[in-house]
DRENPADO-221849 format. One line per 5 residues: number of its first residue (from 1); for each residue x, y, z of N, C-alpha, C. Coordinates in steps of 0.1 Angstrom, whole numbers, plus 5000, padded with zeros to 4 digits. Example, Ala and Ser with C-alpha at 12.3 -4.5 7.8 and 13.67 -1.06 7.14 Angstrom:
<koltis>
1	5132 4943 5078 5123 4955 5078 5132 4967 5078 | 5128 4978 5071 5137 4989 5071 5129 5000 5079
</koltis>
This chain:
<koltis>
1	9443 2927 8094 9428 2920 8090 9428 2924 8075 | 9438 2938 8071 9433 2939 8056 9443 2929 8048 | 9451 2921 8052 9457 2909 8044 9453 2901 8049 | 9439 2895 8056 9432 2882 8049 9421 2888 8045 | 9414 2898 8044 9402 2899 8041 9402 2902 8023
6	9412 2911 8022 9408 2920 8007 9419 2904 7999 | 9427 2898 8002 9431 2881 7991 9420 2877 7993 | 9410 2872 8000 9401 2864 7999 9388 2872 7994 | 9389 2884 7987 9377 2892 7983 9386 2891 7970 | 9395 2891 7967 9404 2889 7956 9401 2880 7948
11	9403 2867 7956 9407 2854 7948 9391 2851 7943 | 9382 2853 7950 9370 2851 7948 9359 2858 7940 | 9365 2869 7941 9359 2880 7928 9369 2875 7912 | 9384 2870 7913 9387 2864 7903 9381 2852 7898 | 9375 2841 7908 9373 2829 7903 9359 2833 7895
16	9355 2841 7904 9339 2841 7896 9342 2850 7881 | 9348 2860 7881 9358 2864 7868 9358 2855 7856 | 9361 2845 7858 9370 2832 7852 9356 2828 7845 | 9341 2822 7855 9335 2818 7852 9325 2830 7843 | 9326 2843 7843 9319 2850 7838 9326 2853 7824
21	9340 2848 7822 9345 2851 7810 9342 2842 7801 | 9339 2827 7808 9337 2815 7797 9320 2815 7800 | 9312 2825 7800 9298 2823 7798 9292 2830 7793 | 9286 2820 7777 9275 2827 7766 9266 2834 7772 | 9262 2845 7769 9247 2851 7772 9241 2850 7763
26	9226 2848 7760 9218 2850 7747 9220 2864 7739 | 9220 2862 7725 9222 2872 7718 9214 2884 7722 | 9201 2882 7727 9190 2891 7726 9192 2896 7740 | 9200 2891 7750 9200 2894 7766 9202 2913 7768 | 9199 2918 7777 9198 2935 7779 9210 2933 7790
31	9220 2937 7787 9227 2945 7797 9228 2945 7813 | 9216 2951 7813 9214 2958 7832 9211 2945 7833 | 9203 2933 7826 9195 2919 7831 9208 2913 7835 | 9221 2912 7829 9231 2907 7828 9236 2910 7839 | 9242 2924 7845 9242 2928 7857 9237 2924 7867
36	9223 2925 7866 9222 2922 7876 9225 2904 7884 | 9222 2893 7871 9222 2882 7875 9239 2882 7880 | 9248 2890 7868 9261 2882 7878 9265 2895 7891 | 9256 2901 7892 9259 2910 7904 9251 2901 7916 | 9241 2895 7917 9236 2888 7923 9249 2875 7926
41	9251 2866 7917 9266 2857 7920 9273 2863 7928 | 9279 2875 7920 9294 2882 7928 9290 2881 7945 | 9279 2894 7947 9279 2892 7962 9270 2883 7968 | 9264 2871 7961 9264 2860 7969 9276 2852 7974 | 9285 2851 7964 9299 2845 7965 9306 2853 7975
46	9305 2862 7979 9312 2869 7986 9307 2868 7997 | 9292 2870 8004 9292 2870 8014 9290 2860 8021 | 9285 2844 8013 9292 2833 8017 9305 2830 8025 | 9315 2834 8018 9327 2831 8017 9338 2841 8032 | 9325 2853 8032 9330 2857 8044 9325 2853 8056
51	9309 2848 8056 9305 2845 8064 9312 2831 8071 | 9315 2821 8057 9328 2808 8066 9337 2813 8075 | 9341 2825 8069 9356 2829 8076 9350 2831 8088 | 9340 2842 8092 9334 2848 8105 9335 2832 8111 | 9325 2823 8108 9325 2813 8115 9334 2801 8115
56	9344 2803 8111 9360 2799 8119 9363 2804 8125 | 9364 2817 8121 9372 2827 8136 9366 2825 8149 | 9353 2822 8152 9342 2825 8163 9347 2807 8169 | 9357 2797 8162 9357 2784 8171 9369 2787 8181 | 9375 2801 8176 9387 2803 8185 9401 2794 8182
61	9403 2793 8168 9412 2786 8166 9428 2791 8167 | 9429 2784 8179 9445 2787 8186 9456 2787 8174 | 9456 2779 8167 9466 2778 8152 9466 2790 8148 | 9458 2796 8147 9456 2811 8139 9460 2821 8146 | 9464 2817 8163 9468 2833 8171 9482 2833 8166
66	9492 2833 8163 9506 2831 8159 9502 2843 8149 | 9500 2837 8134 9499 2843 8123 9492 2854 8120 | 9482 2858 8128 9470 2865 8131 9474 2878 8143 | 9484 2874 8153 9487 2883 8164 9479 2880 8172 | 9474 2869 8174 9466 2871 8190 9449 2868 8182
71	9443 2860 8193 9431 2860 8198 9425 2872 8196 | 9429 2884 8200 9421 2896 8203 9418 2904 8182 | 9429 2900 8177 9427 2903 8162 9418 2891 8156 | 9415 2880 8162 9409 2867 8157 9394 2875 8158 | 9396 2879 8171 9376 2885 8170 9372 2894 8165
76	9385 2906 8160 9384 2915 8151 9378 2915 8140 | 9386 2905 8135 9386 2898 8119 9373 2892 8119 | 9370 2882 8128 9354 2876 8130 9343 2887 8128 | 9347 2904 8134 9335 2911 8136 9334 2918 8123 | 9341 2919 8115 9347 2930 8104 9345 2918 8092
81	9347 2905 8094 9340 2895 8084 9326 2892 8080 | 9322 2891 8098 9308 2890 8098 9298 2904 8094 | 9303 2919 8095 9298 2930 8094 9296 2928 8075 | 9310 2924 8069 9310 2925 8055 9299 2917 8047 | 9299 2903 8054 9292 2891 8050 9280 2897 8046
86	9275 2902 8060 9263 2905 8059 9256 2919 8052 | 9265 2923 8054 9262 2934 8037 9266 2931 8024 | 9270 2923 8019 9272 2917 8010 9258 2909 8007 | 9257 2904 8016 9239 2896 8018 9231 2907 8011 | 9233 2918 8021 9219 2927 8017 9218 2931 8003
91	9233 2936 8001 9233 2938 7984 9224 2927 7974 | 9232 2916 7978 9227 2904 7970 9208 2904 7971 | 9200 2911 7983 9189 2905 7984 9181 2919 7978 | 9190 2931 7974 9186 2942 7969 9187 2940 7956 | 9197 2934 7949 9195 2930 7932 9186 2919 7931
96	9181 2914 7942 9170 2903 7938 9161 2913 7936 | 9159 2921 7945 9144 2929 7942 9147 2938 7932 | 9156 2938 7925 9158 2952 7918 9150 2949 7901 | 9147 2936 7903 9136 2933 7891 9128 2939 7893 | 9118 2943 7897 9104 2947 7897 9109 2968 7896
101	9122 2972 7892 9125 2986 7888 9131 2981 7871 | 9134 2974 7869 9140 2971 7855 9129 2966 7847 | 9117 2957 7852 9111 2952 7840 9103 2966 7835 | 9092 2978 7845 9088 2989 7837 9098 2996 7831 | 9110 2996 7837 9125 3005 7827 9125 3001 7814
106	9134 2985 7813 9137 2980 7801 9124 2970 7796 | 9118 2964 7803 9109 2951 7798 9113 2940 7801 | 9111 2932 7797 9114 2918 7801 9120 2912 7791 | 9117 2916 7777 9117 2908 7765 9134 2904 7764 | 9143 2912 7771 9161 2909 7772 9165 2904 7781
111	9154 2900 7792 9156 2888 7803 9164 2877 7804 | 9174 2876 7811 9179 2866 7809 9172 2851 7812 | 9171 2841 7804 9157 2828 7807 9161 2824 7820 | 9152 2815 7822 9154 2810 7838 9155 2796 7835 | 9165 2788 7840 9170 2774 7839 9159 2768 7845
116	9152 2756 7836 9140 2746 7843 9153 2735 7846 | 9144 2734 7860 9149 2719 7868 9138 2713 7871 | 9141 2696 7873 9132 2687 7873 9132 2680 7890 | 9122 2670 7891 9120 2665 7903 9129 2669 7915 | 9136 2663 7925 9145 2669 7931 9149 2680 7931
121	9155 2684 7925 9167 2689 7922 9158 2705 7922 | 9144 2705 7914 9138 2718 7916 9133 2718 7930 | 9126 2707 7940 9122 2707 7952 9134 2714 7961 | 9148 2709 7960 9158 2716 7967 9162 2728 7964 | 9157 2736 7953 9163 2746 7948 9147 2757 7954
126	9138 2747 7957 9131 2760 7961 9128 2762 7974 | 9134 2750 7981 9136 2747 8000 9150 2763 8002 | 9160 2759 7993 9171 2769 7992 9166 2782 7992 | 9157 2783 7986 9153 2800 7980 9146 2803 7991 | 9138 2795 7994 9128 2801 8011 9136 2800 8022
131	9150 2795 8021 9158 2798 8035 9165 2811 8032 | 9167 2813 8025 9182 2832 8021 9173 2841 8029 | 9160 2847 8026 9153 2856 8026 9151 2858 8043 | 9143 2848 8051 9144 2851 8067 9153 2848 8072 | 9165 2838 8068 9179 2838 8075 9183 2852 8071
136	9187 2863 8062 9187 2876 8058 9181 2885 8072 | 9177 2882 8072 9167 2891 8082 9168 2893 8097 | 9173 2879 8094 9176 2875 8108 9190 2880 8112 | 9194 2877 8106 9217 2883 8107 9214 2898 8106 | 9207 2907 8099 9212 2921 8101 9199 2923 8113
141	9191 2918 8119 9190 2920 8132 9196 2920 8140 | 9205 2906 8139 9216 2900 8148 9229 2917 8147 | 9229 2919 8135 9245 2928 8130 9239 2944 8142 | 9225 2945 8141 9219 2956 8146 9223 2959 8163 | 9219 2942 8165 9219 2946 8182 9234 2940 8184
146	9241 2932 8175 9256 2932 8180 9262 2947 8178 | 9259 2959 8171 9262 2972 8169 9257 2981 8184 | 9246 2981 8186 9243 2985 8199 9248 2980 8212 | 9259 2987 8216 9267 2983 8224 9258 2987 8242 | 9247 2990 8237 9239 2990 8251 9232 2979 8258
151	9232 2971 8249 9223 2955 8244 9231 2950 8255 | 9223 2942 8267 9229 2938 8277 9240 2921 8271 | 9254 2922 8275 9260 2911 8270 9258 2897 8272 | 9249 2896 8283 9246 2883 8287 9234 2871 8276 | 9226 2889 8274 9212 2887 8266 9222 2884 8250
156	9228 2892 8247 9234 2890 8232 9241 2877 8230 | 9245 2873 8240 9255 2860 8240 9248 2851 8242 | 9234 2847 8244 9226 2836 8238 9219 2841 8227 | 9217 2852 8222 9210 2854 8208 9221 2848 8197 | 9233 2852 8202 9243 2852 8192 9241 2835 8189
161	9239 2828 8200 9237 2810 8198 9238 2806 8188 | 9227 2816 8179 9215 2811 8168 9224 2812 8156 | 9237 2821 8154 9241 2823 8143 9246 2812 8134 | 9248 2798 8142 9254 2785 8132 9239 2784 8127 | 9231 2786 8131 9215 2777 8125 9214 2786 8113
166	9215 2802 8117 9211 2810 8107 9222 2804 8092 | 9238 2807 8098 9246 2804 8087 9243 2791 8076 | 9242 2780 8085 9238 2767 8077 9224 2768 8070 | 9217 2777 8065 9204 2786 8064 9208 2787 8048 | 9217 2795 8053 9225 2805 8045 9233 2801 8034
171	9234 2789 8037 9249 2778 8032 9236 2768 8023 | 9228 2765 8029 9221 2755 8020 9215 2763 8009 | 9211 2775 8010 9207 2782 8002 9216 2789 7991 | 9228 2792 7995 9240 2795 7981 9244 2782 7975 | 9241 2770 7985 9247 2756 7978 9239 2751 7969
176	9225 2754 7972 9213 2746 7961 9212 2757 7950 | 9210 2771 7951 9212 2782 7938 9221 2786 7928 | 9233 2783 7936 9244 2787 7927 9243 2780 7910 | 9246 2786 7907 9246 2775 7892 9252 2763 7890 | 9247 2756 7881 9253 2743 7883 9266 2742 7875
181	9269 2753 7864 9282 2753 7858 9293 2756 7867 | 9290 2764 7879 9300 2764 7891 9306 2753 7895 | 9300 2745 7897 9305 2732 7904 9321 2727 7894 | 9317 2730 7882 9330 2720 7873 9343 2732 7871 | 9338 2748 7878 9353 2755 7875 9359 2762 7888
186	9367 2766 7890 9374 2770 7902 9364 2774 7911 | 9354 2783 7909 9344 2791 7917 9338 2782 7925 | 9334 2769 7920 9327 2760 7928 9337 2753 7935 | 9352 2754 7934 9360 2745 7941 9362 2754 7954 | 9357 2770 7955 9363 2776 7962 9353 2777 7972
191	9340 2779 7964 9326 2777 7972 9324 2766 7982 | 9331 2755 7974 9330 2744 7984 9336 2744 7995 | 9350 2748 7992 9361 2746 8009 9352 2756 8016 | 9349 2766 8013 9341 2778 8022 9329 2775 8029 | 9323 2766 8020 9311 2758 8027 9313 2746 8036
196	9319 2743 8031 9328 2731 8045 9335 2735 8054 | 9342 2746 8056 9350 2756 8067 9333 2755 8074 | 9327 2763 8065 9317 2772 8075 9306 2764 8081 | 9302 2752 8074 9294 2738 8080 9301 2735 8094 | 9313 2727 8093 9324 2723 8106 9324 2729 8112
201	9325 2742 8116 9327 2755 8120 9312 2755 8132 | 9302 2756 8123 9292 2757 8126 9282 2747 8139 | 9285 2734 8137 9286 2720 8141 9295 2721 8152 | 9306 2726 8154 9310 2729 8161 9308 2734 8176 | 9303 2745 8169 9294 2753 8179 9280 2752 8186
206	9275 2747 8176 9260 2742 8182 9266 2726 8190 | 9279 2720 8188 9279 2708 8201 9287 2716 8211 | 9286 2731 8211 9294 2731 8226 9310 2730 8224 | 9318 2729 8214 9329 2723 8214 9340 2735 8214 | 9338 2751 8214 9345 2753 8212 9352 2761 8225
211	9364 2757 8223 9375 2759 8235 9374 2750 8245 | 9372 2741 8242 9366 2729 8250 9379 2723 8257 | 9390 2721 8247 9399 2716 8251 9410 2723 8255 | 9406 2735 8259 9415 2744 8268 9405 2752 8281 | 9395 2745 8279 9387 2748 8292 9393 2741 8304
216	9394 2742 8319 9396 2735 8332 9385 2740 8342 | 9387 2731 8351 9381 2741 8366 9388 2742 8373 | 9384 2751 8384 9391 2761 8394 9380 2764 8406 | 9386 2768 8413 9380 2774 8427 9389 2791 8435 | 9382 2793 8434 9383 2807 8436 9394 2807 8452
221	9404 2814 8452 9407 2811 8469 9405 2826 8475 | 9410 2836 8468 9407 2845 8476 9399 2863 8471 | 9390 2866 8472 9385 2879 8466 9385 2891 8474 | 9392 2901 8472 9394 2915 8476 9387 2927 8468 | 9384 2935 8473 9380 2949 8467 9383 2957 8471
226	9389 2966 8462 9396 2981 8465 9389 2991 8457 | 9385 3000 8458 9376 3009 8452 9367 3001 8442 | 9370 2999 8430 9361 2997 8421 9369 2983 8413 | 9380 2983 8420 9387 2969 8412 9387 2956 8420 | 9379 2941 8422 9382 2928 8427 9396 2923 8421
231	9402 2918 8432 9411 2910 8429 9411 2895 8436 | 9409 2886 8426 9400 2872 8421 9415 2864 8421 | 9417 2854 8426 9433 2843 8427 9423 2830 8427 | 9425 2821 8415 9421 2813 8414 9434 2801 8413 | 9427 2788 8421 9436 2774 8417 9430 2766 8408
236	9439 2764 8394 9431 2753 8387 9434 2739 8383 | 9427 2730 8380 9429 2716 8378 9448 2715 8375 | 9445 2701 8373 9463 2697 8366 9464 2697 8346 | 9453 2701 8345 9452 2700 8330 9458 2720 8320 | 9456 2727 8332 9462 2742 8329 9475 2739 8320
241	9475 2747 8313 9485 2752 8307 9497 2762 8313 | 9507 2760 8312 9516 2772 8320 9513 2788 8308 | 9506 2798 8316 9509 2812 8306 9520 2815 8307 | 9518 2827 8295 9527 2836 8294 9523 2849 8297 | 9535 2858 8302 9535 2873 8310 9525 2876 8300
246	9514 2883 8305 9504 2892 8287 9493 2883 8284 | 9489 2872 8286 9477 2868 8278 9468 2866 8290 | 9455 2861 8285 9444 2864 8294 9434 2852 8292 | 9425 2848 8294 9418 2835 8298 9403 2838 8298 | 9393 2835 8293 9381 2833 8296 9378 2830 8310
251	9368 2834 8320 9362 2832 8330 9348 2829 8333 | 9339 2816 8328 9329 2815 8338 9322 2811 8351 | 9315 2819 8358 9306 2819 8371 9297 2813 8371 | 9290 2815 8359 9280 2808 8361 9273 2809 8346 | 9266 2798 8344 9264 2803 8328 9254 2804 8322
256	9249 2812 8328 9235 2823 8325 9244 2834 8324 | 9256 2841 8328 9263 2854 8327 9273 2849 8312 | 9277 2836 8314 9285 2832 8302 9301 2834 8306 | 9315 2831 8299 9322 2836 8299 9326 2846 8295 | 9334 2854 8304 9341 2871 8303 9356 2867 8299
261	9363 2877 8294 9379 2877 8292 9384 2888 8300 | 9393 2883 8304 9399 2892 8316 9410 2889 8310 | 9426 2894 8314 9439 2897 8314 9440 2889 8331 | 9449 2882 8324 9458 2871 8339 9465 2882 8345 | 9467 2886 8353 9475 2898 8355 9489 2892 8368
266	9487 2880 8369 9501 2872 8375 9511 2865 8367 | 9524 2863 8370 9535 2855 8365 9528 2836 8361 | 9534 2832 8359 9532 2820 8360 9540 2814 8372 | 9531 2811 8383 9545 2803 8393 9547 2788 8393 | 9541 2784 8388 9541 2769 8388 9536 2760 8400
271	9527 2768 8400 9514 2765 8415 9504 2763 8407 | 9498 2765 8395 9485 2766 8392 9476 2776 8398 | 9479 2786 8400 9474 2799 8405 9474 2813 8397 | 9463 2817 8395 9468 2831 8390 9456 2840 8393 | 9459 2855 8388 9454 2863 8397 9447 2873 8385
276	9438 2875 8386 9430 2886 8381 9428 2900 8387 | 9428 2907 8378 9422 2920 8386 9408 2927 8378 | 9394 2927 8384 9389 2931 8374 9380 2942 8381 | 9376 2952 8369 9374 2966 8376 9360 2969 8370 | 9349 2970 8378 9340 2976 8377 9333 2985 8366
281	9329 2980 8349 9328 2988 8342 9313 2983 8338 | 9308 2976 8336 9296 2974 8335 9287 2964 8348 | 9273 2960 8343 9261 2954 8357 9268 2943 8362 | 9278 2936 8354 9284 2922 8356 9294 2924 8369 | 9306 2932 8363 9316 2934 8368 9315 2944 8379
286	9308 2953 8382 9305 2960 8393 9299 2956 8403 | 9290 2943 8408 9288 2936 8414 9293 2924 8416 | 9304 2924 8407 9312 2906 8413 9315 2903 8425 | 9321 2915 8433 9325 2910 8449 9315 2907 8454 | 9303 2908 8454 9296 2907 8464 9286 2890 8458
291	9287 2887 8445 9283 2877 8443 9295 2862 8438 | 9306 2868 8441 9317 2858 8444 9325 2856 8459 | 9328 2844 8460 9335 2840 8475 9346 2828 8476 | 9350 2828 8483 9361 2820 8482 9357 2809 8481 | 9363 2793 8473 9360 2782 8474 9347 2780 8464
296	9343 2792 8456 9335 2788 8445 9342 2784 8433 | 9335 2777 8426 9342 2768 8418 9335 2778 8407 | 9346 2777 8395 9354 2784 8379 9352 2778 8369 | 9351 2783 8359 9356 2773 8347 9366 2784 8340 | 9374 2780 8335 9385 2786 8327 9392 2787 8318
301	9389 2789 8305 9394 2787 8295 9406 2799 8289 | 9418 2788 8285 9430 2797 8282 9441 2788 8284 | 9453 2793 8281 9458 2809 8277 9452 2813 8263 | 9451 2830 8262 9452 2835 8248 9459 2843 8245 | 9461 2848 8236 9467 2862 8232 9485 2861 8230
306	9485 2874 8223 9500 2875 8221 9507 2887 8225 | 9500 2895 8240 9507 2905 8240 9518 2901 8253 | 9532 2899 8246 9536 2888 8252 9553 2901 8255 | 9557 2898 8267 9571 2907 8270 9579 2902 8257 | 9583 2910 8252 9598 2913 8242 9610 2917 8249
311	9617 2906 8246 9632 2910 8247 9641 2922 8244 | 9650 2927 8250 9658 2936 8247 9666 2936 8235 | 9665 2949 8226 9669 2949 8212 9679 2963 8214 | 9688 2959 8203 9701 2967 8208 9698 2983 8203 | 9689 2980 8194 9686 2992 8186 9670 2998 8189
316	9662 2994 8196 9646 2995 8201 9646 2999 8212 | 9642 3012 8219 9638 3013 8233 9622 3007 8234 | 9620 3002 8246 9609 2995 8253 9601 3008 8261 | 9589 3011 8253 9585 3021 8264 9567 3016 8262 | 9565 3009 8278 9551 3004 8280 9545 3017 8284
321	9530 3017 8282 9520 3026 8287 9507 3020 8286 | 9505 3021 8304 9491 3014 8306 9482 3027 8314 | 9471 3022 8308 9458 3031 8310 9451 3023 8319 | 9450 3030 8335 9436 3024 8343 9437 3006 8345 | 9429 3002 8343 9431 2986 8346 9438 2982 8333
326	9441 2988 8325 9449 2982 8310 9465 2978 8318 | 9468 2981 8328 9479 2978 8338 9481 2964 8341 | 9473 2955 8340 9469 2941 8340 9478 2932 8334 | 9485 2936 8323 9493 2930 8313 9509 2928 8321 | 9510 2947 8325 9528 2949 8327 9524 2948 8342
331	9516 2941 8353 9516 2936 8366 9526 2920 8362 | 9517 2912 8347 9524 2901 8355 9535 2899 8345 | 9540 2908 8337 9554 2912 8331 9564 2916 8340 | 9560 2928 8349 9573 2926 8360 9571 2916 8372 | 9558 2909 8375 9561 2899 8383 9571 2890 8378
336	9568 2885 8363 9581 2875 8358 9591 2881 8356 | 9593 2890 8357 9607 2898 8358 9618 2895 8370 | 9613 2891 8379 9618 2892 8398 9622 2879 8400 | 9617 2869 8388 9628 2858 8388 9641 2861 8381 | 9652 2854 8393 9665 2856 8387 9672 2846 8376
341	9664 2845 8373 9666 2835 8357 9661 2842 8349 | 9653 2857 8352 9649 2862 8339 9662 2872 8334 | 9663 2874 8320 9668 2885 8316 9666 2901 8320 | 9677 2910 8324 9676 2919 8327 9668 2929 8315 | 9660 2935 8319 9650 2940 8310 9647 2952 8311
346	9651 2968 8304 9651 2980 8303 9642 2985 8295 | 9634 2991 8303 9618 2999 8296 9613 3011 8305 | 9605 3021 8297 9598 3032 8305 9583 3027 8310 | 9580 3025 8321 9571 3022 8318 9561 3034 8329 | 9547 3039 8320 9543 3051 8320 9529 3043 8322
351	9521 3051 8336 9512 3045 8338 9496 3057 8340 | 9491 3059 8333 9480 3070 8336 9468 3065 8345 | 9465 3074 8351 9456 3074 8361 9445 3084 8361 | 9435 3081 8371 9429 3091 8374 9434 3102 8388 | 9436 3097 8396 9442 3098 8409 9449 3089 8416
356	9461 3095 8417 9476 3085 8423 9474 3085 8433 | 9466 3092 8440 9466 3093 8455 9458 3078 8462 | 9447 3075 8454 9436 3067 8458 9440 3052 8449 | 9445 3054 8440 9449 3042 8430 9452 3029 8437 | 9446 3017 8435 9450 3007 8436 9465 3001 8437
361	9467 3003 8423 9478 2997 8416 9494 3003 8416 | 9495 3019 8421 9502 3026 8423 9516 3019 8434 | 9512 3017 8444 9517 3007 8451 9524 2998 8449 | 9514 2990 8440 9520 2977 8436 9527 2979 8427 | 9529 2991 8419 9537 2992 8405 9552 2995 8411
366	9548 3004 8421 9561 3007 8427 9570 2996 8436 | 9566 2992 8447 9576 2981 8448 9577 2972 8439 | 9569 2962 8424 9578 2957 8415 9584 2959 8407 | 9587 2975 8408 9598 2981 8396 9610 2985 8407 | 9607 2986 8419 9621 2989 8428 9627 2976 8429
371	9621 2965 8427 9633 2955 8426 9643 2953 8410 | 9634 2964 8404 9637 2962 8389 9645 2974 8384 | 9664 2974 8385 9662 2990 8384 9662 2996 8368 | 9662 2980 8357 9660 2987 8348 9653 2988 8343 | 9639 2993 8349 9620 2998 8348 9621 3010 8349
376	9623 3019 8347 9618 3036 8348 9602 3034 8350 | 9594 3040 8362 9583 3042 8362 9579 3055 8362 | 9571 3056 8354 9567 3073 8356 9550 3072 8356 | 9542 3079 8369 9528 3078 8370 9523 3092 8365 | 9515 3093 8358 9502 3102 8352 9494 3103 8361
381	9492 3111 8368 9476 3113 8375 9467 3131 8371 | 9458 3121 8363 9452 3133 8355 9443 3145 8367 | 9440 3143 8379 9435 3147 8385 9446 3159 8389 | 9456 3159 8391 9470 3167 8394 9478 3170 8376 | 9469 3170 8368 9475 3178 8356 9483 3169 8349
386	9488 3157 8353 9497 3147 8346 9495 3141 8335 | 9492 3147 8327 9485 3142 8316 9494 3135 8305 | 9497 3121 8302 9504 3117 8294 9502 3122 8278 | 9510 3128 8272 9511 3129 8254 9520 3119 8246 | 9525 3126 8236 9532 3118 8223 9543 3126 8230
391	9543 3138 8230 9555 3145 8231 9562 3141 8250 | 9555 3136 8254 9562 3134 8272 9571 3116 8265 | 9569 3114 8254 9577 3099 8249 9590 3101 8241 | 9599 3110 8245 9610 3111 8234 9620 3106 8231 | 9620 3103 8219 9633 3090 8223 9646 3101 8220
396	9651 3102 8235 9661 3110 8241 9674 3105 8237 | 9674 3089 8237 9690 3083 8238 9695 3081 8221 | 9706 3083 8222 9710 3085 8208 9713 3073 8204 | 9717 3063 8214 9719 3048 8210 9712 3044 8205 | 9697 3044 8208 9686 3038 8202 9678 3050 8198
401	9673 3050 8184 9667 3058 8178 9655 3050 8169 | 9649 3040 8178 9635 3034 8172 9628 3028 8186 | 9618 3026 8185 9607 3022 8197 9598 3015 8194 | 9598 3003 8205 9586 2991 8206 9576 2996 8216 | 9565 3008 8213 9557 3009 8224 9548 3001 8228
406	9544 2995 8239 9535 2987 8244 9527 2990 8251 | 9509 2991 8248 9501 3003 8253 9488 2994 8252 | 9487 2993 8267 9468 2985 8273 9464 2998 8278 | 9453 2998 8269 9442 3008 8282 9435 3015 8270 | 9427 3023 8271 9414 3029 8265 9421 3034 8248
411	9409 3031 8236 9410 3031 8230 9415 3050 8225 | 9407 3058 8230 9414 3071 8226 9428 3077 8233 | 9433 3071 8242 9442 3073 8245 9454 3068 8237 | 9452 3057 8233 9460 3050 8224 9458 3056 8210 | 9452 3061 8204 9447 3068 8190 9453 3080 8191
416	9455 3092 8200 9460 3105 8204 9474 3100 8204 | 9479 3087 8210 9494 3088 8215 9499 3084 8199 | 9493 3074 8192 9501 3067 8180 9498 3079 8169 | 9489 3090 8169 9493 3097 8160 9500 3106 8161 | 9503 3108 8175 9519 3121 8177 9527 3117 8177
421	9529 3101 8180 9541 3092 8176 9548 3091 8166 | 9535 3088 8150 9539 3086 8141 9545 3101 8134 | 9536 3105 8142 9543 3125 8131 9556 3128 8134 | 9564 3124 8148 9571 3128 8155 9585 3119 8151 | 9577 3107 8153 9587 3095 8149 9588 3088 8140
426	9584 3096 8129 9583 3088 8110 9595 3078 8111 | 9588 3063 8109 9597 3055 8106 9605 3046 8115 | 9605 3052 8128 9609 3049 8142 9606 3041 8153 | 9590 3037 8146 9578 3034 8157 9575 3022 8155 | 9571 3013 8165 9565 2998 8163 9554 3003 8175
431	9541 2998 8173 9529 3000 8182 9521 2989 8185 | 9526 2985 8196 9515 2970 8199 9507 2975 8205 | 9492 2973 8207 9481 2972 8213 9472 2963 8207 | 9468 2953 8221 9457 2946 8221 9444 2951 8217 | 9437 2945 8210 9424 2949 8203 9413 2937 8212
436	9412 2943 8225 9406 2935 8232 9391 2940 8235 | 9386 2931 8222 9368 2937 8220 9367 2924 8217 | 9351 2916 8220 9351 2902 8219 9340 2899 8211 | 9331 2915 8207 9317 2915 8201 9321 2932 8192
</koltis>
């Protein structure tokens, strides 16, 4: 994420700096008025550039999955670019209000003169000025709702649809109020590119084109519920692309609730059937089994994701760690390895559960691993005091003094393991984790 955001911010700041270096201010201009004006320009540029990036990433660009590491990381970058964009936008607005502080503090004599515009351009600039403030208030409210995790997802999803409209209002504000000198300099070229990307992405969103090429229709074959987990198997139409073990898809059961992402828990069998295990974590998923029945039509979008089975490496040990419902990608991995054409895999699979005696996945894991002698299964039952720690994952094999750890599960467990493993295995660890947050 830092490899994208920091260079983008640096490029925008450098282009702004080139314009600043070429700008000549009136000799009686006060430094604080200059700082205020240029600060407004810089924060405005950074805000609209980051918001344009956020709008692009919201379109789920599959071509960015490989360089960015998967759709989960694309959405994380989308989230943080949006947060930074709104933060810079708020700073831009505060700098605008700072004139009420500077006037009594240093007076207006050293204030930079306002450029006069005539005719249609003046009308358009007034329109752009009027667009900025209400759009900023709305984006601040949207940010607050997004960060409030208890706000219902289906309501948030509908509210979030207004973001393209707000972006277009802010883009109009930025384009019309930017200094005319910008458009003959590199900063203007960068701004034009950002605005073009953001506007196109916004119209794609408003037209319902996001993910359309990857959407297929399907029907539910079976629905089973065990404990708090619903097993769902669907058959899809002929347009479905073959998925790789570890990928996920968006499922839409009804348009009001909208699409939810779930990991595909089965390998590709060539018959266009896929299986999901859905844990009851919220109002929607807790009651899912009561509302879904065999024969019901669904819409599937995907596949997405880069949490994919890695091949054996001579100098690296494979360690797979699953926590609770995070076992689903590993089920797909294990199922794919059952094929006689697949390469023999060696790995330690650690499954963390609250109580192995009633866990619906323990028996399934044991059956799958029994046919794979290279996969060593370890069950960690919290109820019985079998808690997985970094110390449990020792690099005891002298032939393989490095490790690839593939983790899917609660973020708290991931953080604890990463900290402990990095302290103990300094320089010998690669930690792969899917950032499975779409909000």
